[in-house]
SEFI-717937 format. One line per field, with one value per residue (C-alpha): x, y, z. Coordinates in nm, 2 decimals. Example, Ala and Ser with C-alpha at 12.3 -4.5 7.8 and 13.67 -1.06 7.14 Angstrom:
BEGIN
c1: 1.23, 1.37
c2: -0.45, -0.11
c3: 0.78, 0.71
// end
This chain:
BEGIN
c1: -0.64, -0.38, -0.25, 0.11, 0.33, 0.43, 0.71, 0.97, 1.20, 1.23, 1.44, 1.49, 1.72, 2.01, 1.95, 1.78, 1.51, 1.34, 0.97, 0.81, 0.53, 0.24, 0.03, -0.14, 0.17, 0.43, 0.24, 0.09, -0.13, -0.07, -0.34, -0.29, -0.55, -0.68, -1.07, -1.20, -1.44, -1.51, -1.83, -1.50, -1.35, -1.63, -1.69, -1.69, -1.65, -1.30, -1.41, -1.69, -1.37, -1.11, -1.32, -1.44, -1.17, -0.98, -1.20, -1.18, -0.80, -0.82, -1.15, -0.87, -0.62, -0.35, -0.28, -0.39, -0.27, -0.50, -0.37, -0.63, -0.73, -0.93, -1.18, -1.02, -1.19, -1.15, -0.86, -0.52, -0.53, -0.76, -0.89, -1.25, -1.18, -0.90, -0.63, -0.72, -0.54, -0.71, -0.46, -0.59, -0.38, -0.36, -0.55, -0.40, -0.54, -0.83, -0.92, -0.88, -1.11, -1.40, -1.60, -1.43, -1.15, -1.17, -1.17, -0.80, -0.71, -0.36, -0.25, -0.28, -0.13, 0.19, 0.17, 0.11, 0.37, 0.62, 0.55, 0.37, 0.66, 0.93, 0.59, 0.54, 0.93, 0.99, 0.67, 0.52, 0.77, 1.04, 0.88, 0.74, 1.06, 1.22, 0.92, 0.98, 0.68, 0.66, 0.46, 0.21, 0.14, -0.16, -0.19, -0.52, -0.55, -0.35, -0.28, -0.09, 0.14, 0.41, 0.41, 0.44, 0.72, 0.89, 0.80, 1.02, 1.27, 1.30, 1.31, 1.54, 1.78, 1.68, 1.74, 1.36, 1.25, 1.32, 1.04, 0.75, 0.54, 0.40, 0.13, -0.05, -0.42, -0.58, -0.97, -1.03, -0.87, -0.89, -0.55, -0.38, -0.23, -0.06, 0.13, 0.47, 0.45, 0.77, 0.89, 0.57, 0.59, 0.96, 0.88, 0.55, 0.33, 0.04, -0.30, -0.65, -1.01, -1.10, -0.96, -1.15, -0.88, -0.59, -0.69, -0.76, -0.43, -0.19, -0.21, -0.01, 0.26, 0.18, 0.03, -0.11, -0.26, -0.62, -0.74, -1.13, -1.34, -1.56, -1.84, -1.90, -2.04, -2.34, -2.47, -2.53, -2.89, -3.28, -3.50, -3.81, -4.06, -4.30, -4.16, -4.10, -4.46, -4.55, -4.33, -4.50, -4.81, -4.74, -4.70, -5.00, -5.02, -4.70, -4.35, -4.06, -3.75, -3.49, -3.20, -2.96, -2.62, -2.48, -2.64, -2.32, -2.35, -2.11, -2.41, -2.64, -2.94, -3.08, -3.09, -3.27, -3.51, -3.57, -3.67, -3.90, -4.03, -4.04, -4.24, -4.50, -4.59, -4.64, -4.83, -4.65, -4.76, -4.38, -4.30, -3.96, -3.79, -3.47, -3.23, -2.94, -2.70, -2.68, -2.50, -2.64, -2.67, -2.97, -3.18, -3.15, -3.20, -3.56, -3.66, -3.55, -3.88, -4.13, -4.09, -4.05, -4.44, -4.33, -4.45, -4.23, -4.28, -3.97, -4.04, -3.83, -3.87, -3.76, -3.44, -3.68, -3.73, -4.09, -4.17, -4.02, -4.29, -4.58, -4.44, -4.42, -4.79, -4.94, -4.76, -4.98, -4.91, -4.65, -4.41, -4.08, -4.04, -3.77, -3.61, -3.46, -3.32, -3.04, -3.16, -3.05, -2.83, -3.16, -3.37, -3.16, -3.14, -3.48, -3.57, -3.24, -3.47, -3.81, -3.72, -3.85, -3.56, -3.25, -3.06, -2.67, -2.63, -2.31, -2.09, -1.80, -1.74, -1.42, -1.57, -1.93, -1.99, -2.36, -2.45, -2.31, -2.49, -2.80, -2.69, -2.61, -3.00, -3.11, -3.19, -3.18, -2.93, -2.88, -2.54, -2.29, -2.04, -1.67, -1.54, -1.81, -1.63, -1.85, -2.15, -2.27, -2.53, -2.90, -2.72, -2.67, -2.75, -2.89, -2.54, -2.58, -2.35, -2.46, -2.65, -2.96, -3.28, -3.36, -3.17, -3.32, -3.67, -3.60, -3.48, -3.76, -3.97, -3.75, -3.73, -4.15, -4.13, -3.98, -4.06, -3.83, -3.49, -3.58, -3.58, -3.26, -3.14, -3.20, -3.06, -2.72, -2.68, -2.66, -2.38, -2.17, -2.19, -2.12, -1.80, -1.71, -1.74, -1.40, -1.37, -1.35, -1.12, -0.84, -0.87, -0.86, -0.71, -0.49, -0.34, -0.19, -0.09, 0.10, 0.28, 0.38, 0.47, 0.69, 0.86, 0.89, 1.00, 1.25, 1.12, 1.28, 1.15, 1.29, 1.50, 1.67, 1.81, 2.06, 2.30, 2.11, 2.38, 2.47, 2.60, 2.82, 2.79, 3.01, 2.80, 3.06, 2.86, 2.98, 2.83, 3.08, 2.87, 2.79, 2.39, 2.28, 2.07, 1.69, 1.60, 1.94, 2.03, 1.79, 1.47, 1.30, 1.00, 0.68, 0.51, 0.16, 0.31, 0.48, 0.84, 1.08, 1.13, 1.40, 1.73, 1.87, 1.66, 1.58, 1.56, 1.66, 1.90, 1.90, 2.21, 2.37, 2.42, 2.77, 2.81, 2.67, 2.82, 2.77, 2.46, 2.56
c2: -1.86, -1.60, -1.72, -1.78, -1.59, -1.70, -1.50, -1.62, -1.35, -1.01, -0.71, -0.45, -0.20, -0.37, -0.67, -0.98, -1.02, -1.34, -1.33, -1.51, -1.78, -1.65, -1.94, -2.04, -2.24, -2.04, -1.70, -1.59, -1.29, -1.05, -0.75, -0.52, -0.25, -0.13, -0.27, -0.62, -0.84, -0.83, -0.62, -0.42, -0.41, -0.29, 0.07, 0.09, 0.02, -0.07, -0.38, -0.50, -0.49, -0.63, -0.98, -1.08, -0.96, -1.22, -1.50, -1.51, -1.56, -1.82, -1.95, -1.95, -2.14, -1.85, -1.94, -1.55, -1.39, -1.06, -0.82, -0.56, -0.44, -0.68, -0.73, -0.79, -1.05, -1.26, -1.49, -1.36, -1.60, -1.77, -1.96, -1.91, -2.09, -2.29, -2.09, -1.79, -1.71, -1.36, -1.19, -0.91, -0.65, -0.44, -0.60, -0.44, -0.14, -0.25, -0.42, -0.01, 0.14, -0.08, 0.15, 0.03, 0.00, 0.37, 0.44, 0.55, 0.54, 0.72, 0.48, 0.22, 0.37, 0.39, 0.01, -0.10, 0.13, -0.01, -0.35, -0.44, -0.44, -0.67, -0.93, -0.90, -0.94, -1.24, -1.42, -1.42, -1.31, -1.48, -1.81, -1.80, -1.75, -2.04, -2.26, -2.11, -1.87, -1.52, -1.29, -1.05, -0.72, -0.54, -0.26, -0.05, 0.36, 0.65, 0.43, 0.17, 0.44, 0.45, 0.06, 0.01, 0.21, 0.05, -0.29, -0.24, -0.11, -0.41, -0.68, -0.47, -0.51, -0.89, -0.91, -1.04, -0.73, -0.92, -1.19, -0.97, -0.76, -0.47, -0.24, 0.02, 0.10, 0.46, 0.39, 0.76, 1.09, 1.01, 1.14, 1.22, 1.49, 1.21, 1.03, 1.09, 1.07, 1.03, 0.78, 0.55, 0.60, 0.44, 0.20, 0.05, 0.04, 0.32, 0.17, 0.29, 0.16, 0.41, 0.69, 0.91, 0.87, 0.82, 1.15, 1.29, 1.15, 1.32, 1.61, 1.44, 1.34, 0.96, 0.80, 0.50, 0.16, 0.07, -0.20, -0.18, -0.34, -0.62, -0.78, -1.19, -1.31, -1.45, -1.10, -1.12, -1.26, -1.11, -1.13, -1.35, -1.22, -1.31, -1.14, -0.80, -0.83, -0.84, -0.52, -0.27, -0.40, -0.29, 0.06, 0.02, 0.23, 0.43, 0.48, 0.32, 0.53, 0.41, 0.56, 0.44, 0.60, 0.83, 1.19, 1.34, 1.65, 1.44, 1.18, 1.45, 1.42, 1.77, 1.69, 1.40, 1.52, 1.86, 1.63, 1.37, 1.76, 1.88, 1.52, 1.57, 1.91, 1.78, 1.52, 1.20, 0.97, 0.89, 0.66, 0.71, 0.47, 0.60, 0.47, 0.74, 0.71, 0.86, 1.21, 1.58, 1.64, 1.44, 1.63, 1.99, 1.73, 1.60, 1.95, 2.01, 1.75, 1.85, 2.24, 2.11, 1.94, 1.60, 1.43, 1.24, 0.89, 0.81, 0.41, 0.16, -0.22, -0.60, -0.75, -1.04, -0.88, -1.02, -0.85, -0.56, -0.52, -0.59, -0.33, -0.11, -0.24, -0.15, 0.20, 0.50, 0.66, 0.92, 1.07, 0.94, 0.70, 0.76, 0.43, 0.46, 0.10, -0.16, -0.26, -0.64, -0.71, -0.90, -0.62, -0.40, -0.63, -0.64, -0.30, -0.25, -0.49, -0.37, 0.02, 0.15, 0.41, 0.41, 0.73, 0.63, 1.03, 1.06, 1.44, 1.21, 0.87, 0.68, 0.38, 0.36, 0.05, 0.15, 0.16, -0.19, -0.33, -0.19, -0.35, -0.65, -0.72, -0.62, -0.28, 0.07, 0.26, 0.65, 0.71, 1.04, 1.10, 1.08, 0.65, 0.50, 0.36, 0.08, 0.25, 0.36, 0.59, 0.43, 0.10, -0.01, 0.29, 0.69, 0.85, 1.20, 1.47, 1.80, 1.82, 2.00, 1.80, 1.82, 1.55, 1.33, 1.41, 1.45, 1.08, 0.94, 1.06, 0.86, 0.57, 0.62, 0.67, 0.37, 0.06, -0.16, 0.07, -0.02, -0.43, -0.40, -0.20, -0.40, -0.68, -0.50, -0.41, -0.72, -0.84, -0.54, -0.63, -1.01, -0.85, -0.70, -1.01, -1.05, -1.41, -1.16, -0.89, -1.08, -1.26, -1.06, -0.78, -0.83, -1.12, -0.90, -0.60, -0.83, -0.97, -0.60, -0.47, -0.78, -0.73, -0.31, -0.42, -0.66, -0.95, -1.35, -1.71, -1.78, -2.07, -1.83, -1.56, -1.38, -1.11, -0.81, -0.55, -0.21, 0.09, 0.36, 0.71, 0.69, 0.38, 0.07, -0.21, -0.37, -0.70, -0.65, -0.39, -0.49, -0.45, -0.35, -0.54, -0.50, -0.22, -0.09, 0.31, 0.64, 0.49, 0.83, 0.97, 0.87, 1.06, 1.00, 1.27, 1.54, 1.36, 1.35, 1.09, 0.88, 1.00, 0.68, 0.51, 0.12, -0.06, -0.43, -0.32, -0.58, -0.79, -0.89, -1.19, -1.26, -1.12, -1.38, -1.47, -1.69, -1.56, -1.44
c3: 1.34, 1.22, 0.88, 0.85, 0.60, 0.27, 0.28, 0.51, 0.44, 0.36, 0.29, 0.54, 0.55, 0.38, 0.60, 0.58, 0.86, 0.89, 0.98, 1.23, 1.13, 1.35, 1.49, 1.81, 1.85, 1.79, 1.94, 2.29, 2.33, 2.63, 2.70, 2.92, 3.00, 3.37, 3.28, 3.26, 3.29, 3.63, 3.73, 3.98, 3.61, 3.36, 3.36, 3.02, 2.66, 2.72, 2.93, 2.68, 2.44, 2.66, 2.73, 2.40, 2.25, 2.48, 2.42, 2.04, 2.04, 2.33, 2.10, 1.82, 2.02, 2.15, 2.50, 2.61, 2.91, 3.00, 3.32, 3.43, 3.74, 3.89, 4.17, 4.54, 4.63, 4.32, 4.26, 4.16, 3.88, 3.70, 3.38, 3.30, 2.94, 2.85, 2.66, 2.87, 3.20, 3.38, 3.63, 3.83, 3.91, 4.23, 4.45, 4.75, 4.64, 4.50, 4.86, 4.98, 4.71, 4.61, 4.45, 4.10, 3.89, 3.85, 4.25, 4.32, 4.00, 4.05, 4.31, 4.10, 3.82, 3.99, 4.12, 3.78, 3.61, 3.87, 3.86, 3.59, 3.38, 3.55, 3.54, 3.18, 3.13, 3.31, 3.38, 3.05, 2.80, 2.86, 2.93, 2.59, 2.45, 2.66, 2.48, 2.14, 2.08, 2.05, 2.24, 2.09, 2.39, 2.31, 2.57, 2.56, 2.65, 2.84, 3.16, 2.97, 2.80, 3.00, 3.15, 2.76, 2.70, 3.02, 2.92, 2.61, 2.77, 3.03, 2.72, 2.52, 2.87, 2.94, 2.52, 2.48, 2.26, 1.94, 2.07, 2.12, 1.87, 2.07, 2.02, 2.20, 2.16, 2.18, 2.17, 2.27, 2.36, 2.69, 2.84, 2.55, 2.78, 2.97, 2.70, 2.58, 2.23, 2.11, 2.30, 2.34, 1.92, 1.94, 2.19, 2.05, 1.71, 1.76, 1.64, 1.71, 1.63, 1.32, 1.06, 1.23, 1.55, 1.34, 1.20, 1.55, 1.67, 1.43, 1.55, 1.86, 1.60, 1.53, 1.30, 1.37, 1.25, 1.21, 1.44, 1.47, 1.71, 1.71, 1.81, 1.92, 1.60, 1.78, 1.85, 1.47, 1.50, 1.49, 1.80, 1.86, 1.62, 1.83, 2.12, 1.87, 1.81, 2.13, 2.19, 1.92, 2.03, 2.37, 2.13, 1.91, 1.56, 1.69, 1.54, 1.79, 1.84, 2.09, 2.19, 2.43, 2.62, 2.89, 2.92, 2.74, 2.54, 2.28, 2.22, 2.11, 2.30, 2.21, 1.88, 1.96, 2.17, 1.92, 1.66, 1.84, 1.94, 1.55, 1.46, 1.74, 1.60, 1.23, 1.37, 1.39, 1.70, 1.76, 2.15, 2.16, 2.45, 2.56, 2.84, 2.94, 3.27, 3.57, 3.43, 3.56, 3.16, 3.20, 3.39, 3.09, 2.84, 3.00, 3.12, 2.74, 2.64, 2.86, 2.73, 2.41, 2.47, 2.54, 2.80, 2.95, 3.17, 3.45, 3.46, 3.58, 3.40, 3.44, 3.35, 3.14, 2.78, 2.91, 3.15, 3.04, 2.75, 2.97, 3.23, 2.90, 2.80, 3.14, 3.14, 3.07, 2.71, 2.65, 2.44, 2.61, 2.83, 3.04, 3.15, 3.49, 3.56, 3.39, 3.04, 2.99, 2.65, 2.56, 2.63, 2.47, 2.13, 2.11, 2.11, 1.84, 1.64, 1.71, 1.66, 1.33, 1.41, 1.68, 1.70, 1.79, 1.64, 1.83, 1.79, 1.90, 1.86, 1.82, 1.66, 1.72, 1.88, 1.93, 1.59, 1.48, 1.77, 1.66, 1.26, 1.45, 1.54, 1.16, 1.32, 1.15, 1.23, 1.29, 1.34, 1.35, 1.08, 1.31, 1.38, 1.28, 0.95, 0.85, 0.81, 0.48, 0.37, 0.33, 0.23, 0.58, 0.80, 0.79, 0.86, 1.06, 0.93, 1.13, 1.46, 1.31, 1.38, 1.01, 0.98, 1.15, 1.08, 0.68, 0.69, 0.89, 0.62, 0.38, 0.54, 0.55, 0.18, 0.08, 0.31, 0.01, 0.09, 0.49, 0.41, 0.23, 0.49, 0.77, 0.55, 0.49, 0.80, 0.96, 0.68, 0.77, 1.14, 1.04, 0.86, 1.20, 1.42, 1.66, 1.48, 1.11, 1.31, 1.43, 1.08, 0.87, 0.99, 1.32, 1.15, 0.88, 1.08, 1.33, 1.06, 0.94, 1.30, 1.31, 1.04, 1.15, 1.52, 1.36, 1.55, 1.51, 1.61, 1.92, 1.78, 1.53, 1.83, 1.78, 2.05, 2.03, 1.90, 2.12, 1.87, 2.01, 1.92, 1.66, 1.48, 1.55, 1.69, 2.04, 2.09, 2.47, 2.59, 2.96, 2.99, 3.35, 3.54, 3.54, 3.72, 3.82, 3.73, 3.80, 3.64, 3.42, 3.63, 3.52, 3.27, 3.39, 3.62, 3.43, 3.47, 3.14, 2.88, 2.92, 2.82, 2.58, 2.32, 2.33, 2.03, 1.83, 1.54, 1.26, 1.23, 1.00, 0.90, 0.91, 1.22, 1.44, 1.76, 2.03, 2.26, 2.62
// end
């Protein structure tokens, strides 16, 4: 649960601003993302993030709305668990684009930008304000950037802007060229998931807050010891190295393969189990492995961990077992726990969720040194600073020579993962950031509302200036299509206590 602030008032620019108390009784959440929990909408890590964050907020008692581009064949609105409501957006379009959330991406973006702001203002923020609650709006990735600004403007026009805390979050750099950064920074509080991403975004002229990713608390557990023993028994006398991820140059597959080839040349008996994607880069990676003398065996495995271990036991010996079928979460976690090393050695990782999941399973994670803020070298992981495969081989030699260090590392890794559970992220990080942003955005409790002041060019305050109805007037072109930013900047101006007038 978000802890209430102990301060009732705070000085801001010479005015006294009432700080709202943020509890499940006073705060709703609205999460906005193209991806979501449906299989149709689960294209990557963003869908997982939205699913897990929304479930944790609902579990803590917050009324939570998750709006995403959902499966056209499922209900438009659904409450799978108490306090959580799913809103599947653009279903009429998704019916014409059945291949997934990003099939027909541009058409869905237009529908999102044109229709969503009014829905959020009228159907989510407005009713909550009338019932005495604030709304925290958390929007994700470039697809939601323009709509985030439109929501802010719509709320301002409807005298609701001071009833919402608006955050926009970047999980990666994709689509950054389609964001109007000055307008977005004015209309919302920009956030990101790591110090690395914060520094990357400085080049865009913004200084985001950091709210890290998390994992479900139940993921922090050891694998079944019996299954671990069976898996190690399937590769008797051999060290086990595991790597999973897209076949992308960012994941440094060549570095991993070169290190495995060097280990074989040095006489080390290593069995590598890998699971990549369908990307063309994979053919290049596997060709390089074979060219360096590694025997690569392509094989599917069942989803059930016990059956998968049996399939590996029956497989002919190989240097690299290239898994060509889907691996269940249970099976992946088994490999995380059992492996002598899990190579999550990315060269560009906004956060590095795989490394954290390895730690949760008590695994030995080899991570890069970009967005993996949670990684401490040889305390809870192995941190690689370069793309030189010698870094991997030297680290493997160190771990072989210090088994007691490996034992401590596995234990400390799980403690680190536990601190990054979604429960701890919400209580220990998000809560404080929302309090801070609410003060910056001059959010006031609904029962203490004051009319919005409009300031003329000469600096005079007018409470009688007409407010155009929602949707009236010329709207700025969509930032998704290279339009210009809105010429008028909208916000909430603090009101002096003595200037209160009856609300319109």
